[in-house]
C-alpha positions as CSV (number, residue, x, y, z in Angstrom):
1,X,122.4,-116.5,10.9
2,X,122.1,-120.1,12.2
3,X,119.2,-121.2,14.2
4,X,118.8,-124.1,16.6
5,X,117.7,-126.3,13.7
6,X,121.3,-126.1,12.4
7,X,122.8,-127.9,15.5
8,X,122.7,-131.4,16.9
9,X,121.7,-130.6,20.5
10,X,121.1,-134.1,21.9
11,X,123.2,-134.4,25.1
12,X,124.4,-130.8,24.8
13,X,124.2,-128.2,27.5
14,X,122.5,-125.3,25.9
15,X,122.5,-121.8,27.5
16,X,119.5,-119.8,26.3
17,X,119.4,-116.0,26.8
18,X,115.7,-115.1,27.1
19,X,114.0,-111.9,28.0
20,X,111.9,-112.5,31.0
21,X,111.7,-108.9,32.2
22,X,108.0,-109.3,32.9
23,X,105.7,-107.0,34.8
24,X,105.1,-107.8,38.5
25,X,102.6,-106.6,41.1
26,X,102.9,-107.8,44.6
27,X,105.4,-110.5,43.6
28,X,103.0,-111.9,41.0
29,X,103.4,-111.8,37.2
30,X,100.7,-109.7,35.6
31,X,101.5,-110.6,32.0
32,X,103.4,-113.7,31.0
33,X,103.6,-112.9,27.3
34,X,107.4,-112.9,27.2
35,X,107.5,-116.3,28.9
36,X,105.0,-117.8,26.5
37,X,107.0,-116.4,23.6
38,X,110.0,-118.3,24.7
39,X,108.3,-121.7,24.9
40,X,108.7,-122.8,21.2
41,X,112.5,-122.6,21.4
42,X,112.7,-124.1,24.9
43,X,110.3,-127.0,24.1
44,X,112.2,-127.8,20.9
45,X,115.5,-128.0,22.7
46,X,114.1,-130.2,25.5
47,X,112.3,-132.5,23.0
48,X,115.6,-133.0,21.2
49,X,117.4,-134.1,24.3
50,X,119.3,-130.9,25.3
51,X,120.0,-129.9,28.8
52,X,118.7,-126.3,28.9
53,X,120.0,-123.5,31.1
54,X,118.0,-120.3,30.9
55,X,119.6,-116.9,31.5
56,X,117.5,-113.8,32.0
57,X,117.1,-110.6,34.0
58,X,114.3,-108.8,35.8
59,X,114.1,-105.1,36.5
60,X,117.1,-102.8,37.1
61,X,118.7,-103.8,40.5
62,X,121.5,-101.2,40.1
63,X,124.4,-103.6,40.1
64,X,123.6,-105.5,43.3
65,X,121.2,-108.3,44.3
66,X,117.8,-107.2,45.2
67,X,115.1,-109.7,46.3
68,X,112.3,-107.8,44.7
69,X,114.0,-108.5,41.3
70,X,114.3,-112.2,41.9
71,X,113.5,-114.5,38.9
72,X,111.7,-116.9,41.3
73,X,108.2,-116.0,40.1
74,X,109.4,-116.5,36.5
75,X,110.9,-119.9,37.3
76,X,107.7,-121.0,38.8
77,X,105.5,-119.8,35.9
78,X,107.9,-121.3,33.4
79,X,107.7,-124.6,35.2
80,X,103.9,-124.5,35.0
81,X,103.9,-123.8,31.3
82,X,106.5,-126.5,30.5
83,X,104.8,-129.0,32.8
84,X,107.8,-129.7,35.0
85,X,110.0,-128.1,37.7
86,X,112.4,-125.4,36.8
87,X,115.2,-124.9,39.3
88,X,116.5,-121.4,40.1
89,X,120.3,-121.2,40.2
90,X,121.8,-119.2,43.1
91,X,124.2,-117.4,40.8
92,X,125.1,-117.3,37.2
93,X,128.9,-118.1,37.1
94,X,128.4,-121.8,36.9
95,X,125.9,-122.0,34.1
96,X,128.0,-119.8,31.8
97,X,131.0,-122.1,32.3
98,X,129.1,-125.3,31.7
99,X,127.5,-124.4,28.3
100,X,128.3,-126.1,25.0
101,X,126.0,-123.9,22.9
102,X,124.6,-120.4,23.3
103,X,121.1,-119.7,21.9
104,X,120.0,-116.1,21.7
105,X,116.2,-115.8,22.0
106,X,115.7,-112.6,24.1
107,X,114.9,-110.2,21.3
108,X,114.1,-107.4,23.8
109,X,117.8,-107.2,24.9
110,X,119.5,-107.5,21.5
111,X,120.1,-103.7,21.3
112,X,122.4,-104.0,24.4
113,X,126.1,-105.0,24.1
114,X,126.1,-106.9,27.4
115,X,127.9,-110.0,28.5
116,X,124.9,-112.3,28.4
117,X,123.9,-110.9,25.0
118,X,127.1,-110.4,23.1
119,X,130.3,-111.7,24.9
120,X,129.1,-115.3,25.4
121,X,128.1,-115.5,21.7
122,X,131.7,-114.5,20.9
123,X,133.0,-117.4,23.0
124,X,130.6,-120.3,22.2
125,X,129.0,-121.8,19.1
126,X,125.8,-119.8,18.8
127,X,122.4,-119.8,17.2
128,X,119.2,-117.8,17.1
129,X,116.1,-119.1,18.7
130,X,112.7,-119.2,17.1
131,X,111.5,-116.0,18.7
132,X,114.5,-114.0,17.4
133,X,113.9,-115.4,14.0
134,X,110.2,-114.5,14.1
135,X,110.9,-111.0,15.4
136,X,113.3,-110.2,12.6
137,X,110.9,-111.5,10.0
138,X,108.0,-109.5,11.5
139,X,109.8,-106.2,12.0
140,X,111.4,-106.3,8.5
141,X,108.0,-105.3,7.2
142,X,108.6,-101.9,8.8
143,X,111.9,-101.4,7.1
144,X,111.3,-102.5,3.5
145,X,108.4,-102.1,1.2
146,X,106.4,-100.0,3.7
147,X,102.7,-99.5,2.7
148,X,101.8,-95.9,3.1
149,X,100.5,-93.9,4.8
150,X,102.8,-95.1,7.6
151,X,101.8,-93.9,11.1
152,X,104.0,-94.3,14.2
153,X,102.4,-94.1,17.7
154,X,104.9,-93.4,20.6
155,X,104.2,-93.3,24.3
156,X,105.2,-95.0,27.5
157,X,107.2,-93.8,30.5
158,X,110.7,-95.0,29.4
159,X,111.3,-91.8,27.5
160,X,115.1,-92.1,27.4
161,X,114.9,-95.5,25.7
162,X,112.9,-94.1,22.8
163,X,113.7,-90.4,22.5
164,X,116.7,-90.8,20.2
165,X,114.6,-92.9,17.8
166,X,112.4,-90.0,16.8
167,X,115.0,-88.4,14.5
168,X,115.3,-91.5,12.4
169,X,111.5,-92.2,12.4
170,X,111.0,-88.7,11.0
171,X,112.8,-89.9,7.8
172,X,110.4,-92.9,7.2
173,X,107.0,-92.1,8.9
174,X,104.3,-90.0,7.4
175,X,102.8,-89.1,10.8
176,X,104.0,-89.6,14.4
177,X,101.5,-89.5,17.2
178,X,103.1,-88.8,20.6
179,X,101.3,-89.5,23.9
180,X,102.2,-90.8,27.3
181,X,105.2,-89.3,29.1
182,X,106.8,-89.0,25.6
183,X,104.6,-86.0,25.0
184,X,105.7,-83.7,27.8
185,X,109.1,-82.7,26.4
186,X,107.3,-81.7,23.2
187,X,104.5,-79.8,25.0
188,X,107.2,-78.0,27.0
189,X,109.1,-77.2,23.8
190,X,105.9,-75.5,22.6
191,X,106.0,-73.3,25.7
192,X,103.4,-75.1,27.8
193,X,103.8,-75.8,31.5
194,X,103.7,-79.5,32.3
195,X,103.4,-79.4,36.1
196,X,105.0,-82.4,37.8
197,X,104.8,-84.6,34.8
198,X,107.7,-86.8,33.8
199,X,110.3,-84.6,32.2
200,X,114.1,-84.8,32.2
201,X,116.7,-82.0,31.7
202,X,117.8,-81.6,28.1
203,X,114.8,-83.3,26.6
204,X,113.0,-80.0,25.8
205,X,115.7,-78.7,23.5
206,X,115.9,-82.0,21.7
207,X,112.1,-82.1,21.3
208,X,112.2,-78.5,19.9
209,X,114.8,-79.7,17.4
210,X,112.5,-82.6,16.3
211,X,109.6,-80.3,15.8
212,X,111.7,-78.0,13.6
213,X,112.9,-81.0,11.7
214,X,109.4,-82.3,11.2
215,X,108.3,-79.0,9.9
216,X,111.1,-78.9,7.4
217,X,110.6,-82.5,6.2
218,X,106.8,-82.3,6.0
219,X,106.2,-85.1,8.6
220,X,103.3,-84.4,10.9
221,X,104.0,-84.7,14.7
222,X,100.7,-84.9,16.4
223,X,100.6,-84.0,20.1
224,X,97.8,-84.2,22.7
225,X,95.4,-81.3,22.9
226,X,94.2,-82.5,26.3
227,X,95.4,-84.7,29.2
228,X,94.1,-86.4,32.3
229,X,95.9,-85.0,35.3
230,X,96.1,-85.7,39.0
231,X,98.2,-84.6,42.0
232,X,99.8,-88.1,42.2
233,X,100.0,-91.4,40.5
234,X,97.1,-93.1,42.2
235,X,93.8,-94.5,41.2
236,X,92.2,-92.8,44.2
237,X,93.6,-89.3,43.5
238,X,91.2,-86.7,42.3
239,X,91.7,-86.4,38.5
240,X,90.4,-84.2,35.8
241,X,90.7,-83.5,32.1
242,X,92.5,-80.3,31.1
243,X,93.8,-78.7,28.0
244,X,97.4,-79.6,27.3
245,X,98.4,-75.9,27.8
246,X,96.6,-75.7,31.2
247,X,98.4,-78.2,33.4
248,X,98.8,-76.6,36.8
249,X,102.0,-76.7,38.7
250,X,100.8,-79.3,41.3
251,X,99.4,-81.8,38.7
252,X,100.9,-84.5,36.5
253,X,99.7,-85.9,33.3
254,X,98.7,-89.6,33.6
255,X,96.8,-90.2,30.3
256,X,95.8,-88.6,27.1
257,X,92.4,-87.0,27.2
258,X,89.3,-87.9,25.1
259,X,89.9,-85.2,22.5
260,X,93.4,-86.5,22.0
261,X,92.0,-90.1,21.7
262,X,89.6,-88.9,19.0
263,X,92.4,-87.0,17.2
264,X,94.8,-89.9,17.3
265,X,92.1,-92.3,16.2
266,X,91.3,-90.1,13.2
267,X,95.0,-89.8,12.4
268,X,95.3,-93.6,12.4
269,X,92.2,-94.1,10.2
270,X,93.4,-94.6,6.6
271,X,96.9,-95.7,7.5
272,X,98.2,-98.8,5.7
273,X,101.1,-99.4,8.1
274,X,101.0,-98.7,11.9
275,X,103.7,-99.1,14.5
276,X,102.8,-98.6,18.2
277,X,105.4,-98.5,21.0
278,X,104.3,-97.4,24.4
279,X,101.0,-96.9,26.3
280,X,99.2,-93.6,26.3
281,X,99.0,-93.4,30.1
282,X,99.2,-95.4,33.4
283,X,96.9,-98.1,32.0
284,X,97.3,-100.3,35.1
285,X,95.1,-97.8,37.0
286,X,91.5,-97.6,35.7
287,X,91.2,-93.8,35.6
288,X,94.1,-93.5,33.2
289,X,93.5,-96.5,30.9
290,X,91.1,-94.9,28.4
291,X,93.7,-93.4,26.1
292,X,95.6,-96.7,25.7
293,X,92.3,-98.5,25.2
294,X,91.3,-96.1,22.4
295,X,94.6,-96.6,20.5
296,X,94.3,-100.4,20.9
297,X,90.8,-100.3,19.6
298,X,91.8,-98.1,16.6
299,X,94.6,-100.5,15.7
300,X,92.5,-103.7,16.2
301,X,89.8,-102.4,13.8
302,X,92.3,-101.1,11.2
303,X,92.9,-102.9,8.0
304,X,96.6,-101.7,8.1
305,X,99.5,-103.9,8.9
306,X,99.9,-103.2,12.6
307,X,102.9,-103.8,14.9
308,X,102.7,-103.5,18.6
309,X,106.2,-103.2,20.1
310,X,107.4,-103.4,23.7
311,X,106.6,-105.5,26.8
312,X,104.6,-102.7,28.4
313,X,102.4,-102.1,25.3
314,X,101.8,-105.8,24.8
315,X,100.9,-106.1,28.5
316,X,98.5,-103.2,28.1
317,X,96.5,-104.6,25.3
318,X,96.1,-108.0,27.1
319,X,95.2,-106.3,30.4
320,X,92.6,-104.3,28.6
321,X,91.1,-107.4,27.0
322,X,92.4,-107.3,23.4
323,X,93.5,-110.6,21.9
324,X,96.9,-110.9,20.3
325,X,95.2,-112.0,17.1
326,X,93.7,-108.5,16.7
327,X,97.1,-107.1,15.7
328,X,99.4,-107.9,12.8
329,X,102.4,-108.6,14.9
330,X,103.2,-108.2,18.6
331,X,106.9,-107.7,19.3
332,X,108.5,-108.6,22.7
333,X,111.1,-105.9,22.3
334,X,110.5,-102.2,23.1
335,X,113.8,-100.4,22.7
336,X,115.1,-103.3,20.5
337,X,112.2,-103.1,18.1
338,X,112.6,-99.3,17.8
339,X,116.3,-99.7,17.1
340,X,115.6,-102.3,14.5
341,X,112.9,-100.4,12.6
342,X,115.0,-97.2,12.6
343,X,117.8,-99.1,10.8
344,X,120.3,-99.4,13.6
345,X,122.6,-102.4,14.1
346,X,121.6,-104.5,17.1
347,X,124.8,-105.8,18.7
348,X,123.1,-109.0,19.9
349,X,121.9,-109.7,16.4
350,X,125.1,-108.8,14.6
351,X,127.1,-111.2,16.7
352,X,124.8,-114.0,15.6
353,X,126.0,-113.4,12.1
354,X,129.6,-114.1,13.1
355,X,130.9,-117.7,12.4
């Protein structure tokens, strides 16, 4: 796989695919970690005299332009970090046609066989950026020569993006701790009512199959014994801690409870390798941040090799005041990092291997 160091880029128009799908609140970026992660590649190209065109996406606008998903805040922040203006193109057709070289540096989208990730690399000379190179090197430590015990922590609200990975993780992990919205299909599979918590049709049967597979393979799946519930996703809503089998019909789970935090912390203690993907609750709202804070604290004080995967998880640890240096490696990819560590082929990575 060639990198930008293998190309003479002076005077070339270089199209860089970055992952700038950053969290926003009120039109303001709340965590610019993914933008900062792209700076080494962009700076190197600019310093070597390349004309740089950046391609990225924000949110899921459902196939049509939506002003709330505009990359304007990203362009502004990128300009601040680079120390110069960054223009926002009105459309993407022109930049694609103008490029001389394609650089893939958005690791978080490499698991998707999309035009800006795969097809352009098939049509142009292509290279990996520094971020993609670093991600591959960091995550390979979770696929070869794993130091055991190996503990995987899963959470987050994007259940569909991670659910399929559990089957493969059961073949490599010693323990899997499941919190956040990921936990509700499993709690339902155990016969518990989950109220209005996030739960999709079909997930319960799949979760039941995973529990059976874990029992046969000797891998421990650890589920929350208690949760923080409220009638709605709001910091002002009345909330309480209840047992995981006592969620009432008009309540939703928004964080793991304190007993779960202690159980998960105990399960992490003694691990030599830890992979964490997905917050334990709605960490952006203070009443539901304690579970995520507890996991971050446990990892930051662990002597294990720790990997934090996913934009939401990385944003959570920074929001809660933990420095990046407290963890072994922080990946910018959520679904992509999970696909990688479960041994799947990432289309956007595979295409970079082609001549």
